Each structure stands twice: as structure tokens, then as C-alpha cells.
MIBAMAR-391179 format. One record per residue: z, x, y of N, C-alpha, C in turn. Coordinates in steps of 0.02 Angstrom, whole numbers, plus 50000, padded with zeros to 5 digits. Example, Ala and Ser with C-alpha at 12.3 -4.5 7.8 and 13.67 -1.06 7.14 Angstrom:
2
503905066049716503905061549775503905066049835/503545064249888503575068449947503945064550002/
//
This chain:
334
509394954549994509094955350061508594961150060/508804966850027508344972450024507714970849985/507794966749931507204964749892506724960649935/507014955949974506594951750018506234955950068/506604960850098506294965150149505734969250118/505854971750056505344975750022504724971650009/504824965249989504254960849977503864959650041/504224958950098503894957850162503474963950181/503774969850171503394975950186502774976450143/502844974650079502274974850034501734970050056/501954964150079501474959150102501094961550163/501464964750209501144967450269500634972750250/500844977250203500394982550181499764979650150/499854974350109499274971250078498814968250130/499124965150181498724962350235498324967550271/498634973450282498274978950315497674980950274/497784981450208497244983550164496664978650168/496824972150169496294967050173495924967450239/496314968450294496004968950360495554975050365/495794980550334495424986750338494764986150301/494754982450244494124981850207493674976550238/493974971750274493584966350301493314967650371/493584972750405493384974050474493114981050481/492494981750495492214988350507491984988850578/491564993850592491294994450659490834988550673/490964985150728490574979150744489994980550790/489964986650816489404988250860489494985650930/489854989450971489974987251040489324986351077/489284981151116488694979951157488874980751230/488594985851263488744986851333488244983351377/487654982151352487154978351390486934982051453/486494978851492486274981751556486024976151600/486044977351666485804972251712485074973751731/484804970051780484094970751797483924977551826/484424981251849484294987851877484344993251824/484554991351764484624996251710485314999151705/485774997151750486454999751748486824996651689/487275000451659487654997951602488074991951622/488064986851579488464980951592489164981651563/489564976451568490254976751543490284977351467/490814980451443490934981051372491104974051345/490844972551286491014966251253491344967651187/491764963051164492074963651099492654968551095/492914970751152493454975751151494124972551132/494474975851087495144973751066495644979251081/496224977251105496774981951116497364979651073/497514983651023498074982050979498724984851007/499244980751004499914982751025500344983350962/500604989350947500934990250883501684988350882/501884984050928502564981150924502554974150953/503144971350963503194964250980503004962851052/502834956551067502684954651137503284955851182/503144957651244503664958551294503904965551304/503714970151260503914977151267503444981051312/503584987651317503184991851362502464992451342/502334993351278501634993751255501264987251271/501594981751257501284975151267501134974051341/501624975551384501534974751456500964979051482/500934985251459500414989851481499724987651457/499684985551394499054983351366498784977251403/499224972551418498994966351451498814967651524/499164972251556498974974151624498294977451625/498174981951576497524985351571496964980351557/497084975751510496564970851493496394966451553/496884964551591496764960351650496324964051701/496494970351714496094974151762495384975251735/495324976851672494654977851642494224971551651/494514965751639494134959551646494024957651719/494544958451761494484956651831493954960851866/493914967151846493434971751878492744971551844/492684967051793492064966251755491844972751721/492334976751702492204982751662492124980651589/492494975451571492474972651504492494965051511/492274961451460492314954151463492714951551403/493164946851417493574943751364493934948851320/494234953751352494614958751315495184955451278/495244956851214495764953651172496344958451162/496944956151176497554959851162497914956251105/498094959851052498464956650998499014961350974/499544958350947500134962050924500124962750848/500264968750825500354969950753500974974350746/501554970950747502194974550748502404976650678/502864981350677503164983350614503274990850608/503854992650582504024999650566503925004250626/504165001950684504145006150743503455007850769/502965003850749502275005050771501825007950718/502105009750660501705013050609501275008150568/501455001750569501004996750538500354996650578/500414996450645499814996650687499445003250680/499825008750675499505015350667499095015550603/499355012850549498975012650486498335008650495/498375003150531497784999050544497245002950582/497445006450635496955009950676496635015750637/497035019150596496765024650556496295022050502/496465016250473496045013450420495395010350446/495355009150512494745006150541494245011550562/494155016350520493715022050536493025019650559/492815022250617492145020750643492095014450685/492645010650691492625004350728492695005750803/492145005650839492135007050910492345001350954/492534995750926492764989950965493534989550969/493874993450926494594992950921494934998850955/495464997450994495875002651023496605000851011/497055005651023497765004351016498135007351075/498575003251106499015005651158499615008851123/499775015051140500305018551103500675023251150/501145026951122501515031651163501985035751121/502485038651154502955043151121503305039951062/503435033351067503785029851013503405029950947/502755029250950502355029250888502325036250859/502325041350902502335048250878502965049350835/503535047350861504155048350825504205044150762/503985037850766504035033350709503595035750651/503045039150666502605041550613502975046550568/503475049950596503875054750557504485051350525/504865047550565505475044650538505335039250485/504765036050489504575031050439504135033950384/504065040550385503675044050333502975041150325/502665039650382501995036650380501475041550355/501045039050313500485043250289499965044050344/499945039450391499475039850447499805043450505/499425047550539499685051250597499235050050657/499525050450716499145049650778498615055050787/498745060850758498265066250762497615064750725/497625059350684497005057250649496575052650693/496865049850746496495045050787496035048650837/495655044750873495225047450927495575046250994/495855051451025496205050551089495705048551144/495875043551183495445041351238495745043151306/496355040751320496645042251385497405041351384/497745045751419498445044551436498445040851502/498835035451506498815031151565499395032351613/499995032051587500585031851632501155036051605/501615037451649502275040051630502795035751665/503395035551637503935032051671504595035151649/505085035551694505735038051674506105032951632/506605035251596507035030651560507585028151606/507935023051582508505020351620509085019151572/509675020751595510285019251558510555012651585/510565007551542510685000651566511244997351527/511584992851562512114988751531512034981551556/512374976951524512364970051548512804969451610/512724964051645513134962851706513874962351689/514044960651626514734959751605515044966151577/514664971551577514914977851548515494980551589/515964983751555516524986951591516304993351627/515694995851611515465002051641515095000651705/515385002851761515085001751826514655007551849/514795013551824514425019551842514265023551780/513815028451787513655032751730514255036951711/514675038751760515285042451744515765038451701/515825031951716516245027551674516005027651602/515355027051594515065026851526515175033351490/515015038951522515065045451490515785046951469/516265045051511516965046151494517165042451430/516975036151426517125032151366516745034651305/516125036551315515685038851261515955045351231/516165049951273516415056351249517075055451211/517475050551231518115049351198518025047051126/517495043151113517375040651045516635038851037/516205043851025515475042651024515255037250974/515535037250915515315032650863515485025350878/515975024250923516195017450937515745013750986/515295017351019514855014251069514145013751041/513915007651030513235006551005512735007751062/512235011651046511705013351094511055010151070/510775005551109510175002051089509555004951121/508995004651085508355006851111507795002851080/507255001951118506684998051094506165002251058/506395007351023505935011350982506315014050922/505935016150872506245019150812506505026050829/506925028850785507135035750794506525040250802/506555044550852505985048750869505585046250927/505705039950946505365037151003505755038551067/505485036651125505795038351188506485035451197/506585029251173507235025951182507765029051136/507555032951087508015036651044508105043751070/507565046951090507615053851113508025054451177/507975049451222508345049751284509105049951273/509405045151235510125045651225510335051751185/509905054151139510065060151102510105066151148/509625066651194509635072151241510195071351293/510335065051311510885063751357511555065851324/511635064251260512235066251224512325073851228/511795077451214511835084751217512005087251286/511735083951337511845086151407512565085151429/512915080251400513615078951420514115081551369/513875085151318514325088351271514515084251210/514095079351192514215075351132513755077651076/514005078151016513605079850958513115074050945/512465075450950511955070150943511985066750875/512215070250824512255067150757512805061750754/513235061650804513775056650806513585050250844/512985050350875512775044650915512615038650870/512885032850888512775026650851512175022950880/511575024950858510955022250886510725016150847/510565010750883510315004550852509595003550875/509135003350828508425002950844508184995750846/507794994050898507474987450904506714988550908/506334983750883505604984650880505294982350945/505404986250997505104984851062505594981751111/505404982051175505834979551228505964972051223/505494968251196505584961051188506174959451143/506284963651091506854962651046507504965551075/507434970851115508024974151143508354969951198/507954966351236508214962651294508794957851276/508734953651225509294949051210509934952751192/509864958651161510454962551143510814965251205/510414967151256510724969351318511064963551353/510694958051361510964952251397511564949251361/511564949651294512114946951255512704951551249/512674957351283513234962151283513404964451212/512884965251171512984967451102512974975051095/512854978551151512784985751150513254988851201/513464995051188513824998751238513375000251297/512765002451282512245003251332511575003651299/511055002951338510365003451313510005008951351/509535012151317509095017151348508375014851338/508035013751393507335011451389507015012251457/506375010451462506035010551526506235004651569/506415005951631506645000551675506094995551691/505464997851688504904993551706504854987151666/505114987351604505084981551560505604976251580/506094978151621506664973851634506774972651709/506254973751748506334973251821506584966351843/506344961151811506554954451830507314953551820/507564955951763508274955251748508694960051791/508404965851808508764970551852508824967651922/508274964851947508284961952014508744955852019/508794952051964509224946151965509954947851955/510094954051936510784956151925511034955251854/510614952751809510824951851739510914958451703/510524963551725510574970251697510764975051752/511244979451738511454984551785511184991351762/510824994851805510585001551789511085006651814/511345010751768511845015751786511525022151811/510935023751784510575029851805509875029651777/509425033251808508745034151783508625041551769/508115043051728508045049751701507475053851731/507165051451784506625055151815506865060351864/506385064051892506545068951944506805065452007/506495059752022506665056052083506905049052066/507235045952114507455039052104506865034452091/506985029252053506465024452037506435019252092/505845018552121505755013752176505925006652153/506315003252193506494996352178507104995652133/507385001352110507985001152067508545004952102/509085001552116509645004552153510105008252105/509905014252086510305018252040510135025652050/510615030052041510485037252048510115040051988/509835045951996509565049451939510135052751901/509995054851840510505058551802510685065051838/510175068351866510305074651900510755073651962/510645068151997511075066552054511795065452031/511865063351968512525061951940512825068051905/512535073951921512775080251892512685080751817/512155077451792511965078051721511275081351720/511245087251691510635091351695510125089051643/509785083551659509275080851613508745077051652/508115078651638507545074851662507125072951601/506965066551595506605064151536506115058751557/505495059251534504995054051548504625051951485/504465045651482504065042751428503335042451451/502875041351405502165040651423501835035651376/501255033051399500855028451358500125029951367/499745028751314499025030051317498645025651268/498005027051261497565022951220497185027551171/497175025451108496785029051058496315024151023/495815026950989495345023050949495365025550877/495055022050831495045024350761494695031050754/494815034450699494435040650686493705039050672/493275043850684492575043250663492155038550704/492365036550765491925032350805491345036650832/490795033450849490215037150873490365040450941/489985045550957490075048951021489915044151078/489415039751068489245034851119489815030051132/490135027651078490695023151086491275026551121/491415032851103491955036551135491825037351210/491215039251228491055040051298491095033451336/490875028051304490885021451335491605019251348/492045020351299492745018251307493105022451360/492985028851360493295033151411493045031451480/492385030151486492105028251551492405021751576/492525017051531492835010651550493545011751576/493915016051543494605017451564494615021351630/494115025651641494065029151705493935024351762/493495019451750493355014351801493975010151815/494335008451762494955004651770495445008551812/495525014951796496005019151831495845019751906/495205019751922494995020551992495045014052032/495175008451999495155001952032495795000452072/495714996152122496294993852161496764989852118/496494986252069496904982152025497394986351985/497164992051960497604996451921498124999651965/497935001552025498425004452072498974999452087/498794993152092499284987852104499734987052043/499444987551983499844986951922500354992651917/500154998651936500615004351936501205002951981/501065000252040501594998752088502044993152064/501744987952037502124982152014502624983951960/502414988251914502824989951856503214996451864/503174999551922503515005951935503305011351886/502655011551870502385016651826502125022551867/502175028451840501895034451871501195035751842/500705036651885500035038051863500015044851828/499765045051767499735051251728499075051751690/498535049751723497895048651689497555055251670/497435056151605497005061451579496615058551521/496035061351506495605058551455495375063751404/495085061151350494715065151302495075071251275/494765077051282495025083251254495705085051283/495795083851348496445085451380496995081151350/496855074751339497345070351308497465072451235/496945074551201497015076751131497485082851127/497415087551173497855093351174498575091251187/498665086651235499325084051251499635080651190/499235076551156499485072751099499685077351042/499295082551030499455087350978500115090950993/500205092651057500825096051078501425091351071/501355085051091501895080251085502085079151012/501585078850969501705077850898502145083550870/501985089650889502365095350865503075095350893/503145093850958503805093850990504265088750958/504005082750946504405077450917504605079250845/504125081950807504265084050739504825089250737/504815093950784505335099150787506015096250802/506055091550851506695088450869506975084450811/506545080450778506775076250723506985080350663/506655086050653506855090450598507555093150610/507715094950672508375097450689508915092150678/508725085750690509195080150681509225077750608/508805080750566508785078850496508425072250483/507975070350530507635063950524506905064650505/506655070550497505945071550479505895076950425/
//
């Protein structure tokens, strides 16, 4: 099995190498109308570095829809390149140096995976464009779970930490891993004893929750709103400062657990893109952010607006990279 897996990884790596040599900067065309105003961006691609149905995928497709609906971009392409917690996609974006048509939707999960998977490519090599959203995490169980409240769960977890499988839709170092690790510390559990099971995105995590294969899951509630509203998933608590609108669950702090934790997502481009391409992409994202369509998307998915661009996002990204590296080093994972 390990040999087969190794061969698959090698095949993926070879595919990346071929794509990297075959795809360079295609030369974005912004065009102009009869008044001389810049026209919509053409040829824009948004890569999602994990499977369909997860948070990155949902955010990318929401952004692409608004970009096209508002005529900021035309025929925006969203595609998935999953693998190794997002680092297969990260390698692709770093190898596409100078390609001003390609972007990647990413977040805290890719930061962590770049360390835990010993990736040679780092997010600090990319061109930061914009941070889009933040969202709290949610502690979730299936409708058939014996845990009715967060207190029920914590009591059982503290009694035997290793016996309760904790699922998350990110690799170690990602938000779905960092949340239960910090939760363990907050309730007096040794984080090294946590039995964490990693899934490659929310699309893969969902069947495990519904199938009652986990003691509990930690992830963003926005990816599972349909199942939460239908009662298939029970949210025991959320990790933000305030309750999550549309989700009938207390915060951890309301439950006397001293922890606030939020995830974030943003967009980066390959290294070495032209200054014109960088300005064009940031301007497009600024227009998207200002639109009614994006405001509606924020409301629909229970996302918190956290929009910053360019140098400010770069500073944030550098800080996040260091923070995650420090945490993973303490856990012996980096």
C-alpha cells in the first residue's frame, strides 16, 4: 500500500513538473471600452488546493460567481488540485513564476501543511493579493452522537483523550487541527495525546461526521450549514467571540472554556508577476469586495468580512507563517 501511495505521489509530482514547464504567463488582457475605462479581466484562474466541497472550494466558487456576475472578470475558471493538505497546489503556484492569470485560494491550512508536509515551497514565496474572510470554528458531532453538549464531550474526552477520534478537514498545522489542539490545552488535556484524524478538505470530512466515524469534528460551520439546519449535524459550540448567526450553539467562552479561535482565507498569485498584473488583480478583488453580491455571499455562508490587500496582507501572512511554525515546533511536527 505504501509503495502504491509513493508511486501516486511521484506521479502527481511529475504532473506538476510538466504543468509548470508547459504553462507560463499568458498575458492577462483587461481590455477597455469606448470610454477608455478598463474592461473585465479575461483568462483568470482560481486554483483550489483541496477537494471540491470544502471551505476553500466554496469560497473560490463564490468569489468567481461574483467576479463574473459583476463583470469584473469573464469566464473565471475555478479548478481543484488537491493533495498533501494543499501543498501540491502550493508547489504549482510557486512553480508558475510570472503567471499573472493564475491565483490560488488559500488559508491557515496551507500555512500549516507547508511545514508538516516538509514542503519545499512556502506561502511566503507567493505574491499576496488579499485576505477575504474570517470564520470561527465549530465543534460538531453527528445527530446520533451521545454528546449533547460541549460539557458532555469534554468530560468524556478528559477521561480518555486517545480513545476519541477528532476529525478535521485540514492537515496538522491547519485550522481544523489547531482548534482541537488549543481546545485540549484550554480544558487541561495534553495536546500530544489528542487522536487527530486528518481529511483533505471539508468535502472528505463530511461523510465521516455523518457516518459517526468520529468522536467529534472541528471545522468551519459555514461548510456544513445545510446539514446543520437539517439536524444531521449537531454543533456543540463555536469558537468565535460571538455566537454564529444561524447556528443554535453557544460559544466556547459562554461554556466557560477560555478560548477564541478564528480561521481565515485569502488569495495569492505566483511569485514574480508584473506590477501591472498585481495591481489589476488587487483592483478586481477590491471591486468584488465592494459589491452587493459579495456582501450577500458573506451573509449566506456566515463569513466575517476581513478584507485587506497587498502589503498589509503580506505582513499578516508572514506573521501567520511564523506563529504556525512556532506552534508546530512545540508539538514536534515541524
